TORDODREN-405961 format. One line per field, with one value per residue (C-alpha): residue number from 0; residue in three letters; x, y, z. Coordinates in steps of 0.25 Angstrom, whole numbers, plus 5000, padded with zeros to 4 digits. Layout:
nr: (NUM,...)
rest: (ALA,...)
u: (X,...)
v: (Y,...)
w: (Z,...)
***
This chain:
nr: (0,1,2,3,4,5,6,7,8,9,10,11,12,13,14,15,16,17,18,19,20,21,22,23,24,25,26,27,28,29,30,31,32,33,34,35,36,37,38,39,40,41,42,43,44,45,46,47,48,49,50,51,52,53,54,55,56,57,58,59,60,61,62,63,64,65,66,67,68,69,70,71,72,73,74,75,76,77,78,79)
rest: (MET,TYR,ALA,GLU,SER,ALA,GLN,GLU,ASP,GLU,LYS,HIS,SER,LYS,MET,PRO,LEU,GLU,VAL,LYS,GLN,ASN,ALA,GLN,ARG,GLN,VAL,VAL,ARG,CYS,ALA,ASN,CYS,ASP,ILE,GLU,ILE,LEU,TRP,THR,PRO,THR,ILE,VAL,GLN,GLY,LYS,VAL,PHE,CYS,CYS,THR,GLY,CYS,ALA,ALA,GLY,GLY,PRO,CYS,ASN,CYS,ASP,TYR,SER,LEU,TYR,ARG,SER,VAL,ASN,ILE,SER,GLY,VAL,ILE,HIS,TYR,LEU,GLU)
u: (5326,5323,5337,5344,5335,5338,5353,5352,5345,5355,5367,5360,5356,5371,5375,5379,5368,5376,5379,5364,5360,5371,5366,5352,5355,5355,5365,5358,5366,5363,5359,5367,5379,5380,5382,5376,5364,5363,5350,5336,5338,5332,5324,5321,5314,5318,5333,5340,5348,5356,5350,5342,5354,5358,5343,5344,5356,5367,5374,5373,5368,5370,5377,5383,5382,5378,5391,5402,5415,5426,5441,5448,5463,5471,5475,5466,5472,5466,5468,5473)
v: (4897,4888,4891,4886,4873,4870,4872,4862,4852,4853,4851,4839,4833,4833,4825,4810,4801,4792,4805,4809,4794,4794,4808,4803,4789,4788,4778,4766,4757,4743,4742,4729,4730,4745,4744,4754,4748,4751,4743,4742,4739,4729,4736,4729,4736,4749,4746,4745,4733,4730,4715,4705,4699,4712,4714,4701,4705,4699,4695,4704,4697,4709,4706,4720,4720,4735,4740,4745,4738,4746,4745,4742,4743,4734,4720,4708,4698,4683,4674,4660)
w: (5486,5474,5469,5482,5482,5467,5470,5482,5473,5462,5472,5478,5464,5460,5472,5468,5471,5481,5489,5489,5494,5505,5510,5511,5517,5532,5538,5544,5553,5558,5573,5575,5566,5563,5548,5539,5533,5518,5515,5522,5536,5545,5557,5569,5581,5576,5574,5560,5556,5543,5543,5550,5556,5563,5567,5574,5582,5572,5564,5552,5540,5530,5516,5516,5500,5500,5507,5498,5500,5507,5505,5518,5519,5528,5530,5533,5541,5541,5553,5549)
***
């Protein structure tokens, strides 16, 4: 019994810290714009929002600085 518990603890302790944090973190999304909230949310009347702008019905006023950049392949067309 104790040997099994010790083995599970050992396996868990070898996991990278980022994997442990992601496994424990619950995804929270804004009730207005539906983005994943990576910071402390604004809660109004039991609903979860990413910012005070969304809590007031929009527009969103988040700075998005906690999000990682992503590579998007394709062509951007600018209208002249």
